[in-house]
Structure formats: C-alpha cells, structure tokens
BATIPA-399001 format. One record per residue: x, y, z of N, C-alpha, C in turn; residue number from 1; residue in one letter. Coordinates in steps of 0.001 Angstrom, whole numbers. Example, Ala and Ser with C-alpha at 12.3 -4.5 7.8 and 13.67 -1.06 7.14 Angstrom:
% residues 2
NODE     n_X     n_Y     n_Z    ca_X    ca_Y    ca_Z     c_X     c_Y     c_Z resi resn
NODE   13190   -5690    7800   12300   -4500    7800   13200   -3300    7800    1    a
NODE   12850   -2250    7080   13670   -1060    7140   12900      30    7870    2    s
% end
This chain:
% residues 138
NODE     n_X     n_Y     n_Z    ca_X    ca_Y    ca_Z     c_X     c_Y     c_Z resi resn
NODE   -9694   -3138  -22880   -9400   -2344  -21700   -8336   -3061  -20868    1    m
NODE   -7406   -2314  -20366   -6412   -2826  -19433   -6633   -2175  -18076    2    l
NODE   -6371   -2927  -17027   -6431   -2373  -15674   -5448   -3142  -14815    3    r
NODE   -5004   -2511  -13762   -4099   -3156  -12824   -4899   -4134  -11979    4    l
NODE   -4430   -5384  -11881   -5122   -6392  -11098   -4493   -6613   -9729    5    e
NODE   -3159   -6678   -9672   -2518   -6940   -8383   -1097   -6383   -8367    6    h
NODE    -598   -6257   -7156     790   -5887   -6892    1368   -7020   -6066    7    i
NODE    2514   -7534   -6469    3149   -8646   -5787    4321   -8104   -4977    8    n
NODE    4298   -8325   -3668    5289   -7770   -2755    5960   -8880   -1954    9    m
NODE    7248   -8742   -1718    7968   -9656    -836    8254   -8891     451   10    v
NODE    7890   -9487    1581    7997   -8831    2881    8752   -9727    3854   11    v
NODE    9104   -9173    4995    9783   -9958    6016    8810  -10585    7010   12    t
NODE    7672   -9935    7267    6724  -10394    8279    5312  -10281    7713   13    d
NODE    4750  -11390    7308    3432  -11429    6694    2364  -10850    7616   14    l
NODE    2414  -11176    8895    1403  -10712    9844    1442   -9193   10005   15    d
NODE    2640   -8610   10122    2758   -7150   10253    2267   -6444    8990   16    q
NODE    2591   -6989    7841    2114   -6393    6595     595   -6464    6509   17    s
NODE      43   -7615    6846   -1407   -7762    6815   -2076   -6801    7795   18    l
NODE   -1469   -6583    8955   -2017   -5632    9935   -2100   -4228    9330   19    k
NODE   -1038   -3797    8651   -1024   -2467    8031   -2092   -2363    6943   20    f
NODE   -2090   -3299    6018   -3003   -3202    4877   -4452   -3454    5270   21    y
NODE   -4683   -4278    6284   -6059   -4464    6732   -6599   -3205    7397   22    h
NODE   -5745   -2469    8114   -6185   -1195    8701   -6525    -190    7602   23    a
NODE   -5756    -191    6532   -6016     732    5428   -7245     323    4620   24    a
NODE   -7439    -977    4442   -8514   -1497    3599   -9379   -2481    4389   25    f
NODE  -10204   -1985    5331  -10963   -2904    6182  -11997   -3735    5429   26    p
NODE  -12380   -3326    4248  -13372   -4073    3469  -12735   -5201    2646   27    h
NODE  -11406   -5274    2604  -10733   -6347    1879  -10654   -7593    2745   28    w
NODE  -10347   -8699    2096  -10248   -9976    2790   -9074  -10774    2215   29    r
NODE   -8668  -11797    2942   -7682  -12734    2409   -8439  -13627    1435   30    v
NODE   -8119  -13486     148   -8794  -14250    -906   -8276  -15675    -994   31    r
NODE   -7034  -15870    -627   -6412  -17181    -681   -5040  -17104     -63   32    g
NODE   -4511  -18227     329   -3178  -18253     939   -2598  -19648     799   33    s
NODE   -1325  -19750    1045    -672  -21042     978     817  -20906    1204   34    g
NODE    1534  -21936     824    2986  -21894     903    3524  -22580    -346   35    s
NODE    4772  -22262    -647    5384  -22828   -1842    6893  -22795   -1706   36    m
NODE    7535  -23572   -2525    8985  -23539   -2596    9372  -22525   -3663   37    d
NODE   10187  -21562   -3299   10641  -20536   -4237   12154  -20626   -4326   38    w
NODE   12631  -21327   -5318   14059  -21504   -5564   14799  -21980   -4314   39    y
NODE   14255  -23040   -3705   14921  -23665   -2579   14543  -23118   -1216   40    g
NODE   13644  -22163   -1150   13230  -21586     129   11702  -21635     217   41    k
NODE   11199  -22194    1319    9757  -22238    1516    9275  -20867    1947   42    t
NODE    8213  -20402    1303    7641  -19110    1686    6128  -19226    1766   43    k
NODE    5544  -18424    2650    4096  -18315    2761    3658  -17136    1896   44    k
NODE    2459  -17208    1381    1913  -16129     581     424  -15984     875   45    w
NODE     -97  -14809     576   -1539  -14599     641   -1927  -13539    -369   46    l
NODE   -3160  -13612    -808   -3745  -12592   -1674   -4777  -11855    -842   47    h
NODE   -4557  -10554    -659   -5411   -9726     178   -6028   -8645    -695   48    f
NODE   -7361   -8653    -810   -8018   -7659   -1645   -9505   -7885   -1733   49    g
NODE  -10066   -7383   -2846  -11482   -7593   -3114  -11602   -8477   -4352   50    d
NODE  -12755   -8468   -4994  -12943   -9336   -6150  -12210   -8848   -7397   51    d
NODE  -11688   -7626   -7377  -11117   -7035   -8582   -9646   -6639   -8471   52    y
NODE   -9151   -6438   -7274   -7773   -5994   -7073   -7265   -6605   -5782   53    f
NODE   -5972   -6954   -5770   -5414   -7515   -4546   -3920   -7254   -4464   54    y
NODE   -3421   -7391   -3259   -1995   -7391   -3000   -1581   -8834   -2795   55    l
NODE    -590   -9282   -3523       5  -10592   -3308    1176  -10357   -2368   56    s
NODE    1061  -10845   -1139    2070  -10591    -113    2766  -11908     199   57    i
NODE    4077  -11912      55    4892  -13115     214    5926  -12879    1300   58    n
NODE    6080  -13824    2221    7089  -13647    3267    8442  -14159    2794   59    d
NODE    9400  -14143    3689   10734  -14641    3372   11669  -13592    2800   60    g
NODE   11242  -12336    2832   12098  -11279    2309   13374  -11139    3124   61    g
NODE   14451  -10813    2437   15752  -10634    3078   16303   -9263    2712   62    e
NODE   17052   -8668    3622   17692   -7389    3346   16737   -6220    3525   63    g
NODE   17180   -5079    3045   16443   -3826    3212   15814   -3401    1888   64    e
NODE   14720   -2678    1994   14095   -2069     831   14969    -913     359   65    n
NODE   14769    -410    -845   15568     698   -1373   15420    1923    -480   66    r
NODE   16455    2725    -388   16421    3960     387   15541    4949    -360   67    h
NODE   14446    5365     268   13445    6172    -416   13933    7570    -796   68    l
NODE   14950    8063    -123   15485    9387    -469   16680    9275   -1400   69    k
NODE   17009    8048   -1788   18136    7814   -2676   17714    7808   -4135   70    g
NODE   18597    7309   -4963   18374    7320   -6401   18450    5927   -7006   71    h
NODE   18338    4903   -6178   18399    3527   -6658   17164    3201   -7488   72    s
NODE   17353    2328   -8452   16233    1826   -9221   15341    1018   -8288   73    v
NODE   14044    1106   -8480   13106     349   -7671   11800    1092   -7532   74    g
NODE   10918     533   -6780    9607    1114   -6568    9717    2365   -5702   75    l
NODE    9159    3478   -6176    9172    4711   -5394    8001    4733   -4406   76    a
NODE    6787    4575   -4891    5647    4405   -3996    4460    3842   -4756   77    h
NODE    3467    3380   -3997    2207    2886   -4537    1133    3849   -4060   78    i
NODE     257    4291   -4954    -791    5242   -4607   -2177    4626   -4668   79    g
NODE   -2975    4912   -3648   -4362    4454   -3583   -5264    5660   -3347   80    f
NODE   -6450    5638   -3935   -7444    6698   -3745   -8387    6281   -2627   81    v
NODE   -8690    7221   -1744   -9667    7002    -684  -10710    8112    -736   82    t
NODE  -11906    7814    -300  -12961    8827    -237  -12958    9551    1098   83    e
NODE  -12230    9017    2092  -12229    9631    3417  -10840    9468    4032   84    n
NODE   -9959   10408    3745   -8576   10322    4215   -8500   10386    5738   85    l
NODE   -9315   11224    6356   -9271   11356    7818   -9605   10026    8501   86    a
NODE  -10600    9310    7992  -10972    8015    8579   -9850    6994    8379   87    a
NODE   -9223    7015    7205   -8115    6099    6939   -6946    6382    7880   88    l
NODE   -6612    7644    8062   -5524    8023    8972   -5832    7537   10393   89    i
NODE   -7083    7672   10815   -7472    7222   12162   -7341    5699   12286   90    k
NODE   -7808    4955   11274   -7692    3492   11333   -6237    3061   11426   91    r
NODE   -5384    3688   10638   -3967    3325   10678   -3339    3726   12010   92    l
NODE   -3715    4882   12546   -3193    5308   13854   -3640    4332   14945   93    a
NODE   -4899    3909   14892   -5410    2939   15874   -4649    1617   15795   94    d
NODE   -4128    1281   14610   -3357      48   14430   -1867     257   14713   95    a
NODE   -1484    1506   15070     -97    1771   15440     773    2336   14334   96    g
NODE     187    2833   13252     947    3371   12121     679    4866   11981   97    f
NODE    1756    5625   11823    1648    7080   11743    1997    7584   10344   98    e
NODE    1422    8723    9980    1719    9383    8707    3194    9753    8671   99    v
NODE    3861    9456    7577    5255    9860    7387    5324   11299    6900  100    d
NODE    4547   11630    5893    4412   13002    5404    3164   13086    4543  101    h
NODE    2771   14277    4183    1565   14453    3382    1364   15906    3053  102    g
NODE     212   16193    2505     -61   17566    2140   -1526   17789    1833  103    g
NODE   -1865   19049    1799   -3217   19457    1464   -3146   20492     366  104    e
NODE   -4093   20438    -547   -4209   21465   -1573   -5686   21705   -1832  105    s
NODE   -5970   22574   -2745   -7355   22959   -3002   -8204   21781   -3485  106    k
NODE   -7613   20899   -4269   -8405   19857   -4906   -8052   18430   -4475  107    f
NODE   -7040   18272   -3615   -6703   16931   -3128   -5858   17033   -1855  108    r
NODE   -5985   16011   -1042   -5158   15847     155   -4513   14472      71  109    n
NODE   -3314   14359     635   -2680   13045     630   -1882   12820    1896  110    n
NODE   -1674   11541    2167    -865   11116    3307      -7    9943    2840  111    a
NODE    1270    9999    3198    2210    8943    2839    2604    8188    4101  112    y
NODE    2654    6876    3976    3077    5988    5050    4250    5153    4556  113    y
NODE    5061    4706    5489    6073    3709    5200    5568    2420    5841  114    i
NODE    5301    1409    5015    4748     167    5564    5833    -593    6329  115    d
NODE    5495   -1697    6989    6475   -2397    7826    7741   -2860    7108  116    p
NODE    7714   -2939    5776    8905   -3368    5044    9559   -2259    4243  117    d
NODE    9154   -1020    4506    9813     110    3871    9222     540    2547  118    g
NODE    8080     -21    2140    7404     465     942    6669    1751    1289  119    f
NODE    6812    2754     440    6074    3999     654    4709    3870      -8  120    e
NODE    3662    4140     776    2290    4008     319    1621    5373     437  121    i
NODE    1071    5848    -682     357    7129    -700   -1134    6864    -718  122    e
NODE   -1869    7612      97   -3321    7613      70   -3749    9029    -291  123    f
NODE   -4560    9156   -1329   -4984   10473   -1796   -6508   10549   -1782  124    v
NODE   -7010   11693   -1342   -8438   11987   -1347   -8636   13170   -2281  125    e
NODE   -9409   12961   -3330   -9685   14042   -4273  -10887   14837   -3802  126    y
NODE  -10794   16156   -3942  -11844   17051   -3479  -12620   17653   -4643  127    l
NODE  -12389   17148   -5831  -13076   17601   -7035  -13303   16399   -7945  128    s
NODE  -14386   16451   -8693  -14659   15425   -9686  -14122   15805  -11056  129    d
NODE  -13621   17020  -11202  -13129   17498  -12490  -11679   17068  -12686  130    l
NODE  -11378   16285  -13729  -10007   15832  -13946   -8997   16966  -14019  131    p
NODE   -9324   18081  -14615   -8386   19195  -14727   -7993   19738  -13359  132    a
NODE   -8921   19675  -12391   -8613   20140  -11031   -7909   19034  -10237  133    e
NODE   -8431   17828  -10332   -7840   16700   -9589   -6393   16467   -9972  134    r
NODE   -6102   16622  -11241   -4785   16289  -11773   -3945   17524  -12041  135    n
NODE   -4229   18623  -11363   -3455   19850  -11562   -2003   19682  -11131  136    g
NODE   -1133   20272  -11915     311   20174  -11638     889   21564  -11414  137    y
NODE     215   22359  -10620     694   23714  -10356    1967   23724   -9556  138    e
% end
C-alpha cells in the first residue's frame, strides 16, 4: 500500500503559515522543529501534523509563488477532506483568513483559500458515502 505521508513547503513566514494551518487543523501539533543550513542559508523548519501525515514547513522562501490563474508549471492546489466545512470556515475566519472561492453541489461542498505564501488550499466536505456520487464529474 502507498499513501501520502507529507508535503514539504517553503514559506516566507513560518509563524504566519503555522497560524493558518493550525486554524484549519486544530488537532494537529508541531511534531518536531529545528534549523539547518540549506546550501549556504540557515533556515528554520517544522513538521506540523498528526502521527500519520504532516506538513513540512520551511522558512527562508524568496520571491513569489506561481500565479494561480496563469499557466506556469507548479503546484495548482492541495486538497484536504473535512467532515465539517462550516466549522473549518469559522475557525479560519476567526484567525483572520477568508474564503477565496468555493462551491456547493448535491454531494459535496468546498472552499478554497490562499495561504499566506500564495498556495491554494482546498477543503472539501463530502455529503455522500457513495464513491459514484462523491466523485461525480457532471
């Protein structure tokens, strides 16, 4: 069996990123942290997640993230499943983050955010347990 274990991200402000992701995932924790030399530049890093999945967040990022409405190669978005989209939206709003766009359909609702470094993050709530309905491409 294969499964995704972590996503490694380079950011400009570790604290702002942690604020966003902690609001989205209040049950996660900083599993470990430290600093290291990365090709001549000292950077701080942390692993934020649970026992099975985490985000590796590294500071020291330079420049801008890819333009999300453009056609450049790069990450388009990261998607996470939630059981309660309304509660997640409220937690993020309380932390100062607003929905960028989203939608509702018969079998799923979603909300997209732009995190502090320009990564697009999708949160989806499925309203059916049937794969044919959850994964409909109408």
